[in-house]
C-alpha positions, 0 to 999 in steps of 0.5 A: 569334539574336534570337527565340534570345534571346527564347527564353531570356527566357522560359525564365529568366522561367518559370524564375525564376516557377516558383522562386518559385512554389516559394519560396513554396509552401514558405514557404506550407507552412512558415507553414501547419506552424507555424501549424496544428500537427498533433495528436500524443499529448501531450494522449493519455489511457490507462486507469488501470493499477494494477499490481502489484510484480512488473509484473502488472496487478490493476486496470484502468480506461476512460479519460474517453472509454469507452475501453479503451487503454493505451499501446505499448512498442515494444520488448515488440511482437515484430518479426515482428508488425512486419514483417507489419504492414507487409507489409499496410498499408504496405510502403515505410513505413520509407522514404517521408515519409509519403505513399508517391506509388508507392501513390497511383498504383496505388490511382487507376489500379485505381480507373479501370482496375476501375471503383471503389476497390480499395484506398486508398493510405494510409500508416500516417501518414496512417493515424493522422491519420484517428485522431487527426483524425478527418473524412468520406471525402472527397477534401478529407480525403484531401488534409488527410490527406496534410499531416498525414502530412508534418507527422506525419513532420517531428515524430516518428521511424518508431518513434514514429508506428508506437508511435502508431498501434498503440496508437489503431487500432480493435479494435471497440467500445471497445477501442483500441490492440494491448496492449487487443485483446492482453488483452482477445481472448488475455489477454496482452500483445502480446509473446507473439502466435502466428501466428493471434493475429497475423493476426487482429490486424492484420486487425481494424483494417481494419472492426473492427465488422465483423469483431469475433470477438466478434460475427462471429466467421465474417467475424473467421476469413475475415479473418485466413485471408486474410491467413495464404494471402495471407503463405504466397503470398509465402513468409513462412510456411511451409505447415505454419504456415499451415496450424495457423493456419487450424484455430485458433479466433478468440475469439468472446467478450472476456475480463472486466477486470481487477479485482484490489484494486478498492478500492485501485485506486478510492485510488489511480486519481487518482495515475497517471503520464503511461502511467496506471500506478499502480505498489503494494507489492501480490504479484498472487498473494496479493492475488488468492488471499486475494480467492477466501479471501474471497469464498468466506467471503462464501458463508457470512455472513449478509446485510448483513455481509462481511470484510476483510483486510489483509496488511503485510511489516512491517520494510518496512511494504509491503502486500501485500494490500489486499481492502476486502469479500467482493464488490465487487459486492455487492447485500445489502450497500456492497461498494464500501465500503472496509473496510480504510479504514474507522473502527471499534471496534477491541474489545480488540486495544489490549490488547496496547498498554496492557500493553506501556506498563505494562511499559515504564513499570515499572508492572508485569510480566507476572508481576504479579498483578491482581486480575479483579474488578468495582470502581468504576474513574474512576465507570466500572465495566467488566465481562468480555465472559463477564461472568465475574469469576475473582478473582486472575491474573498480567496474562500471563494477563489479557492472553492471556484478553482480560479486561475488568477487569485491562486497564481497570486496568492503563489506569488506572495508564498514562493515556489520554492515554498511549494516545492519544500512541502511537496517533498516533505511529503516523500514522492518525486516532484518530475519538474519540466526543464531545468530553468527556475520554478515559475508560478505556473508550477502551482496551477500544473506545471509539474509532475506527480503521480496519486500517492502525493495527491493522496498523502497532501489531501490527506494532510488535510484530513489530519490536522495538517500533517500527511503519511506517505502512503503504504501498501504493506508493513514491510514499508515500514511506518511511514513518516509524518510530513507536517506540511501546514497548522491545524489552523489553516488545514481545518479552513482549507477543508471548510472551504473545500467542503462546498465544493461544487458537485454533479446531481445525483451524485450526493449523500448528507451520510458523510462530509466530503472537502472535494478538490478538481483537476483539469491539466492542459489540454484536457489530458488529465481529470482529477478529484480529490476527496477527503472526509474524517477517515479516508482520502480517495483519488480519481484520475482519468485521462490517455495513459499516452498523454494524449488530447481529450476535448471536454475532459475535465474533473468534474464531469469524468472523474467527480462520479466515480470519486463519490461512488469510491466513497460510497464503498467506504465505511460512513465517516462522522459527519460533523468532521471537520467539528469546530475549529481548532484553538488559534483559528481566526474567523471574522468576515472581510470587513473585521479583518486587520488592515494587511489582510482587508485584500490580498496585493502583488509583490512591489516588483521592477523598481531599484528604488522599492522597500525592501520586504522585512526580516527579522534581525532579532532574535534569530529564528528557532531562538530560545529567548530567557524571560523575566516575568518581572520584566516580560518585554521581548525585544523584536529588531525588525528591518525593512518593510513598509510601514505601517506594521501590523502583528500576529502572534500564532496567527493572531492580531496583537498589539506590539509597541514600536521604540525606534525601528526596533519593538516590544512585546509583552508574552504573558507567559513562557513557551512556544510562539510564532511572530509576525510582522507584515508590513502596509504590502502585506509582506510577512517576515516570521520567527518561532521562539522559545520562550523560557523562565531565566535563572538568575545566579544571585551572584549577578546583579539584575540585568537592568537592560533587555527583558531577555537574552538569546540562547540560539541551539540552532543557529542556522537554521531557516527553518520555513514558517508554517 
């Protein structure tokens, strides 16, 4: 009995010691696990991917460490691939805790029996540890991998481990991960792999350099075929599939990385999300076709020249194509300079805005006559592009022919400040040469704009006068609306530009395009801008270095590209711009009010010249209480040379004079724009809101003016457009 008790005490001590050791080991492992946490994908960097609106890959960049690495989404991978991968690399992957003891025992037995390592016994979790934390191949490293695998299994699910392994698995050279290998070897996503492609991509990570198909195609084919035959022996594939797969060739070269929209990609690559993706509004098909068109054009251009194109859906402001040059890798010009965002002289492209502002301000009408004859304007005498003068012509014809002298005359009446304010409404950067106050030359190209500014301007012509800043992605937010012109003025400009001359053989009746060309001083920039019922297209041709190119014009160099770009777009409504909006005055020159029949210059240089008209009452943006029983509104106008003409919302109307003051009888309450023009065509405009007067029964009815004034913003000086 004493001997038996002694044995029980010894056994108890051993069990207690074992328990203490087990607890100590568990505690040590827990402490070590907490203090020495494993690496996961938290700091993993992916290749930046510029994506089209449908998710197609346009541009791809290597990671900072030089790898092509794309994120893995298991839902996009064929389950058959996962099944075959685990059958080769880790048959009990979904059952073991990170270390497969059976596989390790088998590997040890094979090594002892055959005197060499036959199989490593590493699980996918252990292989992932090696990818995350590379170490020399030693026994100590193996023990660390086992501990790390256990740690990773505690932190990540099996699907997360599998996705991370397929993101980092080596496929030769700087290819990491299944998506990158599938893209560069087969040009497709991993969800569309064939059987032979699947076998090759499972075999490659086992010896990525020795089996690289682009360098060692025979070794790659042999490794692939061994897997295929093993699967056939395990009844995973049938004989016909084996025969077809082993006959298929392996790719002997890597496909080039996608490089579409390279200039835009360079701008956006710093805005990628956590998985390296940048989503854009670009239309992949349109972008690629337009790039090919400008690449063909590049071969025809003189050394040093290139072209650029921008396509915008003007109803939304979304950029559908962005081509910064004809050849991103050009050798005889700086092809990587993005000409879409470069500040250049717009030439004559601002003339439609100048005329549209004149129509809106009540200064002129498309049928107003103007003299195309050189005369000094503010100490500056503009000349036409062809150095010829045509005498008297309508403003519509002057804009259609892009005459410089009439445009300068109109701008002299509109004012350069008003023109620049309209351009700044578009949200772009207006670059002015020098520090002097802007002169009339800004309307003929003496200013710096980029292609996005031009697209916003012409988009306003297509959007009833409302411009939207072009947006390349949803990250830019909803673009703000810039009301540049009224709907009638935008319609009138569009109708004029529809009849602009076009080169023979470059036209189609499938769409209506309002087209304008521009050529900057010294033939440095050739432009074409066009708008239809859905899209705005801007084309630039020239030298990025600003050099001179004899004979370069918008009509000859840019218009053919613009019309070819429109031909790539879906058909638009050929009836655009449709019927004239309400308030549009249609008349011939002889049917216009006297002040609109001819455009006269401002009075200059005389100290006794009559000042232009201005409203003393009411103030601009005033709210007036209106009494239907006594509907007269008093208008107190100062200055101006009689006789006066009056417009209400752009339409001629009769307003009776009472001394220096005038009485207007509106028919109903609401918003009105009242314009007074003197005999020299000078204008003053106010916007007025009339609301029904609410009379206090305790107060006697006023017998004075027909309206009392309530100014909501007495300091408002809004432009009359």
